[in-house]
Legacy VTK file of the C-alpha trace (Angstrom):
# vtk DataFile Version 3.0
C-alpha trace
ASCII
DATASET POLYDATA
POINTS 122 float
41.068 96.619 123.193
43.814 98.841 121.814
47.156 97.269 121.085
50.263 99.355 120.580
53.432 97.810 119.222
56.894 99.372 119.201
59.922 98.196 117.266
63.432 99.353 116.446
65.177 99.384 119.789
68.694 98.105 120.261
72.287 98.923 121.111
73.963 101.971 119.598
77.205 103.805 120.257
77.252 107.339 121.654
76.735 109.837 118.869
74.854 107.297 116.791
71.295 107.176 115.543
68.340 104.880 115.954
64.767 104.858 114.699
61.791 103.572 116.636
58.463 102.720 115.039
55.013 102.360 116.527
51.626 101.224 115.324
48.329 101.059 117.153
45.130 99.169 116.553
42.218 101.370 117.504
38.718 102.316 116.526
39.710 105.988 116.571
41.404 107.523 113.552
42.792 110.982 113.252
41.783 112.169 116.711
44.475 110.834 118.969
47.966 112.060 119.684
50.840 109.653 119.213
53.502 110.093 121.866
56.777 108.642 123.104
57.912 108.264 126.687
60.918 106.605 128.271
61.794 105.065 131.587
64.977 104.088 133.322
64.515 101.287 135.873
63.948 102.795 139.278
62.993 106.178 137.850
59.725 107.762 136.801
58.574 107.433 133.217
59.088 110.711 131.365
57.709 112.402 128.292
59.908 112.456 125.190
57.904 113.660 122.180
54.427 113.790 120.669
52.616 114.361 117.394
48.939 115.318 117.327
46.330 115.220 114.596
46.914 118.926 113.896
50.452 118.038 112.869
51.904 119.771 115.924
54.960 118.291 117.558
56.193 118.699 121.110
59.521 117.653 122.612
61.116 117.352 126.008
63.930 119.861 126.422
66.430 117.030 126.837
65.833 115.750 123.280
65.099 118.953 121.335
67.279 119.234 118.274
68.298 115.556 118.471
65.030 113.629 118.183
62.318 113.944 115.541
58.800 112.558 115.838
56.736 111.891 112.743
53.869 109.708 111.692
50.310 109.492 110.490
47.605 109.930 113.081
45.013 108.800 110.534
46.785 105.457 110.381
47.810 105.494 114.063
51.504 105.146 113.311
54.480 107.048 114.650
58.237 107.113 114.261
60.861 108.506 116.589
64.166 109.260 114.922
66.890 109.659 117.524
70.229 111.231 116.682
73.349 112.319 118.556
72.473 109.713 121.141
73.982 109.941 124.598
74.400 107.299 127.298
71.750 109.116 129.312
69.234 108.347 126.552
69.435 104.701 127.597
65.946 103.638 128.655
62.896 101.629 127.746
60.951 103.658 125.207
57.168 103.455 125.190
54.767 104.489 122.473
51.435 105.806 123.667
48.148 107.292 122.521
46.264 110.131 124.106
43.208 112.248 123.478
45.149 115.268 124.758
46.882 117.419 122.102
50.135 117.639 124.072
50.159 114.851 126.649
53.227 115.466 128.786
51.721 113.968 131.932
51.438 110.214 132.395
47.837 110.649 133.542
47.001 112.058 130.101
47.868 108.830 128.328
45.057 106.506 127.369
46.966 103.546 125.948
50.524 102.248 126.340
52.746 99.974 124.344
54.935 97.417 126.054
58.154 99.276 125.362
61.401 98.685 123.525
64.885 98.886 125.021
67.355 101.473 123.763
70.919 101.204 125.041
73.552 103.805 124.212
76.974 102.492 125.091
80.421 102.071 123.646
LINES 1 123
122 0 1 2 3 4 5 6 7 8 9 10 11 12 13 14 15 16 17 18 19 20 21 22 23 24 25 26 27 28 29 30 31 32 33 34 35 36 37 38 39 40 41 42 43 44 45 46 47 48 49 50 51 52 53 54 55 56 57 58 59 60 61 62 63 64 65 66 67 68 69 70 71 72 73 74 75 76 77 78 79 80 81 82 83 84 85 86 87 88 89 90 91 92 93 94 95 96 97 98 99 100 101 102 103 104 105 106 107 108 109 110 111 112 113 114 115 116 117 118 119 120 121
């Protein structure tokens, strides 16, 4: 059983920054991609960013230049640093693991965390 835990969500003003952290318990080390997704209630969950074991990063167009994903796939940890936050970034953010190198589709995710709320509001 793989458990993924996120932390770091909260309330932040527009233009502010927030950092999310993720750790996963798994028998696989250094072969899985760590990824972030987000979901607004009533809408489909969407890809945000990923980091694979080659060190390659991938971002959704909506967060490029504002968000940075980092981590250690050998230790199954990941961090999402979010800057220049906008109200439309408000969502539940999920950490995930995948065996795909750039898992943008939900069907490519193998394990999900429970999510952490990020609210951008003045």
